[in-house]
N, C-alpha and C positions, 0 to 999 in steps of 0.2 A: 258687670255681671260675672265676667270671667275672673276678675279679682276676688269676688266673694266665693266663688267656687274653689279657688286656689287656697284661700284662707281657711275655709272650712275643712278642706282635704289635710291641709298642714297641721290645723288644730287636732283634728281626729288622729293623725299620725303621732303627734307628740303625746296625746292622751293615751294612745294604746301603748307606747313604749314606757310611759310612767306607770300604768297600770302593770305591765309586764314586769318592770323592776321592782315594784312594791311586792308583786307575787313571788318573785325570786328572793327577795330578801326575807319575806316571811317564811318561805320554805326553808331558806338557809338557817334562820334562827330555830326554826322547829326542830330541824336536824340536829343543830349544836345542842339544843336542850334535850333532845332524845339521848344523844351521846353521853351528855353530862348526867342525865338520870340513871344510865346504865353504869356510869363510873361510881355515882354516889350509891347505887344499890349494892356495891360491893364494899362499901365502907360503912362500919359502925362506930358507936361510941367506944372509947378505950374500955378495955376489960380490966378486971383486977389483975395487978402484976403477978407475975410468977416467975420462978426460978426454972427457965427451960434447959438448964445445963447440967441438971443433976441427974445421975444414974443413966448415963447415955451408953448405949451398946453401938460399937463399931463393928459392922458385919462385912468383912473383907469380900466374902463369897456372895454377898447380897441376898443370903436365904433369910427371910423374914417371917414372922408369925403374927397373924391378926387374930383377937379374940372377940367374940360375939357380944354386942350390946343387947341387953334384956329389953331396951326400949328404944325407939327411934331418937337418933341424936338431933338436937336442935342445931341448925347451920346458922350461927350468928358470929363466927369469928372468935368466940371465946372458948377457953378450956373449962367449961363449967359441968358438962355432962359426967355422970359417974363414970362411964367407962374409961373416959381419958385419965381420971385418977388411978385407975388400975392398970393402966398400959405404960410400958416402958418407952422411953425415947430411944430412937434409932439416930444414928450419926448420919449426916449428909454433908461431910467434908473431905471426901475423897476428891483430890484435884484432877479433873478431867481434862481441863485446858486452862492455861494461864499459870501464874507464879503464885507462890504461898502468899496468903493475905493476913494481914493484922486482924486480931480479934475485933476490934472496933469497926473493921471495913466489912467483914462477913463471918458469920457463924451459923451453920443451919442444923435443924434437928427435925424429927417428925415422929408421929404416932399413926398407927392404923387399928381399925376395928371394922365390925361388919354386922349387917343382919341380912335377912334373905333378899332384901331389895337393893342394898346400896354397899359399896365399899367406902368407908369413912377414912378421910385422911385429914390430919392436922400438921401442917408445916409451919415452924416457927424460925424466922430468919432475922438474925441481927444485922441490919444494913445501914450504913450511915448515909447512903443516898440512894433513895428509890427512884429510879428512872422509868417513866411510863413506857410500857411495852410498845404501844402502837403510836408514840409520838412521831416516828417517821413514817408511818404508814403500815398498812396491813401486810405488804410484801417484806417489810423489815422485822416481822414479828419475833424473830429469833434473836434480834440484836439489842432489845432492851432488858430491863429486869423481868423475869417470869418463873413460874414454877412449871417444870416439866414433867409430867407423869406418864410412864411407859407401861402399857397394859396389853399382855397377851392372853385372851380369856381362857384359852385351853391349853396354854404352855407349850404349843407345838413349834414356835419359833418361825424362821423364815423371813423372806423379804416382805415388807409392809409399805414400802414408800408410797406407792399409789394404788394401794389396795387396803383392805380391811381384815388382813391377816392378824393385824395387830394395830394399836393406836399409840401415838406419840402426841398427847395433848399438851400444848403450850398454854398454860393457864395465865391469862394476862392479868395485869394490875387493872384493867378495866373490866375484868369479870368474864372474859370470853374463854372459851376452850377451842384453840385453834390447831388445825392439822391440815394435811394434803387429801384431796379426794381422787376418785379415780380418773377425773379429768385433768389431774396435776395441776389443780387450782388450790390457793390457799382459802380456806373456808372456816366459818365458825361451827363447831359442834356444840352450841350451848345447852341444847336439851339433853347432853350427856352428864353434864356435871353443874351441880349447884355449888356456887363458892361465895363466900363472905370473908371479908379481910378486915381486922382490927390492928390498931397501933398503940403502942405505948412507948413513947420516945422514939429510938431506932429499932424497936423490936416490933415486926409485923408477924401476925398470925393468919394464915390462911386455912380456913376450915371448908371442907369439901365432902360432898355426898355424890358419889360417882356411880353411874349405871354401867353394868358390865354388858358388852355387846360383842358377840362372836364374829368369826370369819365370814359369816353369810349375812352380815349387816348390809342392807341395800339403802344407800343414801338418796335414792329416787323414790322411797317408799314411806308411807306414813304409818305402816303397819308393823315396824320393828318391835320385838318385845325383848326387853332386857333379860338376860340369863339370871335365873334365880341362884342365890349362893347357898350353898350347903356346907356344913362341916366336913372337913378333910379334903375339900377341893383345894387344888393348887393351881395358881396362875402365874404367868410371866409378869414381873414388877420390878421397875425401879423408879426411883424419883430423883430429880436434880434442880439445880437453881442456877439461872444464867444472871450473872452480876455485871451491871453495867454503871458506871461512876459518873457518866455524863459524856462519853466519847462516842465516836461514830458506830462502836460495836461492843459487845460484851468484853470485860477483862478477864473474866473467870467463868468457868462451868464446873460446878461441884455436884457430886453425886453420891449415891447410897451404897456403892459397891467400889472395889478398888480399881477394876478395869471395865471398859464398856466397848470392846471392840476396837478397831483400827484407829489410832490416835484418840482413843476414848470418845470418839464422836461418830459412832456406828449406829447408835440406838435408833435414830430417826429413820434408819433403812431396814435394819436387820434385828429382828426379835431374838435371834440366838444369843445375843449379848446380854439380854436382861437378866436380872436376878429373878427370885422367886417369892410368891407370898402364899403361905399355907394358912388357910381358915380353920380355927379351933373353937370349940365350944367355951 
């Protein structure tokens, strides 16, 4: 009788662990699938090829102008909307960190537009090796390839490292918008930016619709209202690209204005170093 009791208990014990193992495996697969879906959601079929490097304006002081789109822009990673054909390319090749790079390794350009609800941004990057932003985990978000969008909604400048005086969105290859919160944690602000990315060979196009939030943004509230954009409004703004060709950290950091604070790496802390963006009809 004792033997039977021991056998039943042992059987139940192994059954429990078998079921637990299956549950953990299923949860792991579901998590992997969820991450894959997020990654796939930022990729679209290749768009029509285009010449991204004609009529490019290099703005040393980072003072830029965005013109209004008459209709909402479709965020699909393609430069098909009418406003893009009417907008000039801005240069994104000022070396903030690293050595000069060959044209086949990196070249970057961008366009900007707006309506009352969104700042629209197109970034076109020629990159011979796209290194996933989050390959080495969330805390290494600045080491892979990514587009960084610096926004100071009222242009007042100041420290923003662990507050929302301004934002330094690291837009990842996986489609996340990453920055620090007031608890000094690295978090996703995915509801701030809708991004889609397309590819033609080594040319990657990142298209974004960005909501503007001011210094009173409350990360613990669901009642935040984006700032409505009006003509003649000016914000603090810069854009950059971190380029990693497969090493442990980025080799280059290339931006939209000549300098960006101490060692050209102050933007994630200090909004005083941003350029500016003026909204025009």
